[in-house]
C-alpha positions as CSV (number, residue, x, y, z in Angstrom):
1,X,25.3,239.2,-52.8
2,X,26.4,240.1,-49.2
3,X,24.6,236.9,-47.7
4,X,26.6,234.6,-49.9
5,X,30.1,236.5,-49.1
6,X,29.0,236.1,-45.3
7,X,28.5,232.4,-45.8
8,X,31.7,232.1,-47.8
9,X,33.9,234.3,-45.2
10,X,32.5,232.1,-42.8
11,X,33.3,229.1,-44.4
12,X,36.9,230.1,-44.5
13,X,36.7,231.3,-41.0
14,X,36.1,227.8,-40.3
15,X,38.2,226.2,-42.5
16,X,41.1,227.9,-41.1
17,X,40.3,226.3,-37.4
18,X,39.3,222.6,-39.0
19,X,41.8,219.9,-39.5
20,X,42.5,218.4,-42.8
21,X,39.9,216.2,-43.0
22,X,37.8,218.7,-41.6
23,X,38.8,221.2,-43.6
24,X,37.3,218.8,-46.9
25,X,34.2,218.3,-45.4
26,X,33.7,221.6,-44.4
27,X,35.0,222.9,-48.1
28,X,32.3,220.2,-49.3
29,X,29.4,221.2,-47.4
30,X,30.4,225.5,-48.5
31,X,30.7,224.2,-52.0
32,X,27.0,222.1,-52.1
33,X,25.2,225.1,-50.2
34,X,27.1,228.1,-52.6
35,X,25.8,226.2,-55.4
36,X,23.3,228.8,-56.2
37,X,25.9,231.3,-55.8
38,X,25.1,235.4,-56.7
39,X,26.2,234.8,-60.5
40,X,22.7,233.4,-61.7
41,X,22.0,234.2,-65.5
42,X,18.8,231.6,-66.5
43,X,21.6,229.0,-67.6
44,X,24.2,229.6,-65.0
45,X,26.3,228.8,-68.2
46,X,26.6,226.4,-70.2
47,X,27.2,222.6,-68.8
48,X,30.4,220.9,-69.4
49,X,28.6,218.1,-70.5
50,X,26.1,218.7,-73.4
51,X,22.4,217.5,-73.1
52,X,21.7,214.8,-76.0
53,X,19.5,212.4,-77.1
54,X,21.1,208.7,-76.6
55,X,20.9,205.2,-77.4
56,X,19.2,203.4,-74.3
57,X,19.0,200.1,-73.1
58,X,17.2,200.1,-69.8
59,X,13.7,198.3,-70.1
60,X,12.0,201.0,-68.6
61,X,8.7,202.9,-69.5
62,X,8.7,206.2,-71.5
63,X,8.8,209.1,-69.1
64,X,11.1,207.4,-66.6
65,X,14.2,209.0,-64.8
66,X,17.2,206.7,-64.8
67,X,20.3,208.2,-63.1
68,X,23.7,206.5,-63.0
69,X,25.8,208.0,-60.1
70,X,28.8,206.3,-62.0
71,X,28.3,207.8,-65.1
72,X,27.1,211.3,-63.5
73,X,24.1,211.1,-65.8
74,X,20.5,211.4,-65.7
75,X,18.1,209.7,-68.1
76,X,14.7,210.6,-69.4
77,X,13.7,207.3,-71.2
78,X,11.9,209.0,-73.9
79,X,11.3,205.0,-75.9
80,X,12.1,203.6,-79.1
81,X,15.5,202.2,-77.5
82,X,16.3,206.3,-76.5
83,X,16.7,208.9,-73.8
84,X,17.5,212.3,-73.2
85,X,20.8,212.6,-71.2
86,X,21.8,215.1,-68.8
87,X,25.0,215.7,-67.0
88,X,24.2,216.2,-63.7
89,X,26.6,216.6,-60.1
90,X,26.3,213.5,-57.3
91,X,27.0,213.2,-53.8
92,X,30.3,213.3,-52.9
93,X,32.2,210.2,-51.2
94,X,29.6,208.5,-48.3
95,X,26.7,210.9,-49.3
96,X,25.7,208.3,-52.7
97,X,22.3,206.6,-52.7
98,X,20.2,204.4,-54.5
99,X,16.9,203.6,-54.7
100,X,13.3,203.9,-56.6
101,X,11.1,207.2,-55.6
102,X,8.7,209.2,-57.6
103,X,8.7,213.0,-58.3
104,X,6.7,214.0,-55.2
105,X,7.0,217.8,-55.9
106,X,7.6,220.2,-58.5
107,X,8.9,223.7,-57.5
108,X,10.1,226.8,-58.8
109,X,12.6,229.1,-57.4
110,X,12.3,227.1,-54.5
111,X,13.0,228.3,-51.1
112,X,15.5,225.9,-49.2
113,X,15.8,224.8,-45.2
114,X,19.1,223.2,-44.5
115,X,17.7,219.5,-42.5
116,X,18.8,219.0,-39.2
117,X,22.1,216.8,-40.2
118,X,23.5,219.5,-42.4
119,X,23.1,222.0,-39.5
120,X,24.8,219.7,-37.0
121,X,27.9,219.7,-39.7
122,X,27.1,223.4,-40.5
123,X,25.6,225.7,-37.5
124,X,26.2,228.7,-39.2
125,X,24.3,228.1,-42.1
126,X,21.0,230.4,-42.4
127,X,18.0,228.6,-41.1
128,X,15.8,229.5,-44.5
129,X,16.7,230.9,-47.5
130,X,13.7,232.2,-49.7
131,X,14.1,231.2,-53.2
132,X,16.0,233.6,-55.6
133,X,19.1,233.5,-57.4
134,X,21.2,233.5,-54.3
135,X,19.4,229.8,-53.3
136,X,21.3,226.9,-53.8
137,X,18.5,224.9,-55.3
138,X,18.9,227.2,-58.3
139,X,15.6,227.5,-60.7
140,X,13.8,224.5,-60.0
141,X,13.2,221.7,-57.8
142,X,12.1,218.1,-58.3
143,X,11.4,216.3,-54.6
144,X,12.1,212.6,-54.3
145,X,9.8,210.5,-52.5
146,X,9.7,211.2,-48.5
147,X,13.9,211.9,-48.8
148,X,15.7,214.9,-48.4
149,X,16.8,214.5,-51.8
150,X,16.1,216.7,-55.0
151,X,17.3,217.3,-58.5
152,X,17.5,220.6,-58.0
153,X,19.2,223.6,-60.6
154,X,22.7,225.1,-59.9
155,X,24.7,228.3,-60.8
156,X,27.5,226.6,-60.6
157,X,27.9,224.9,-64.5
158,X,31.9,223.4,-63.3
159,X,30.1,221.3,-60.6
160,X,28.4,219.1,-63.2
161,X,30.0,215.8,-64.0
162,X,31.7,216.1,-60.2
163,X,31.0,214.8,-57.1
164,X,30.1,217.5,-54.7
165,X,26.6,217.3,-53.2
166,X,25.1,216.1,-49.8
167,X,23.3,213.6,-51.8
168,X,21.1,215.6,-54.2
169,X,21.3,215.9,-58.5
170,X,22.5,218.8,-59.6
171,X,21.8,220.4,-62.9
172,X,22.7,223.5,-64.7
173,X,19.7,226.1,-64.7
174,X,19.1,225.7,-68.0
175,X,18.8,221.9,-67.4
176,X,16.9,221.6,-64.6
177,X,14.2,224.2,-66.2
178,X,14.1,221.5,-69.6
179,X,13.7,218.7,-67.4
180,X,11.4,220.1,-65.2
181,X,9.0,221.0,-68.2
182,X,9.1,217.2,-69.9
183,X,8.1,215.5,-66.1
184,X,5.4,215.6,-63.8
185,X,4.2,214.5,-60.2
186,X,4.3,210.9,-59.8
187,X,7.2,210.7,-62.4
188,X,9.1,207.3,-61.4
189,X,13.1,207.9,-60.3
190,X,15.3,205.2,-60.4
191,X,18.8,206.0,-59.1
192,X,21.9,203.6,-59.3
193,X,25.7,204.0,-58.2
């Protein structure tokens, strides 16, 4: 909790000295980083976008993850023209991407090391955070190919359906735990803008 408060205080100090564009970028990075937050409960609060089974017309094999960043939805294809749809938070302007990858690793309560690009924008960040309730990756993370991106948890359910991350896909801890239990390493992930 003290670490989270220290990071927040440092961000506020930086915001005070930055111009509007710089301040917005720092605010967005801080929100992205602080997504773990100290208010963790396994659900972290319910998602404003309810998980549900939906009709799905894509021609993907059952078990495929299809992410539509414009819709802010992640679909786990179940077959027979259906998918399980989850609400997600996506990358903010300038951080959205598309492509095809596979889940290359899955971790419970993952540790976090900010990538070099983020450290250049935010040199005040810790160089490493162990997994746990204050960690911005939340309860579970699924790593996408050799990229820096992940599908991971968040303790800020109000960010689900928003464009606030640095390119990762965030879910409530409840939803990411559910998805984590349904997929395996090697699962294909298709991201469309």
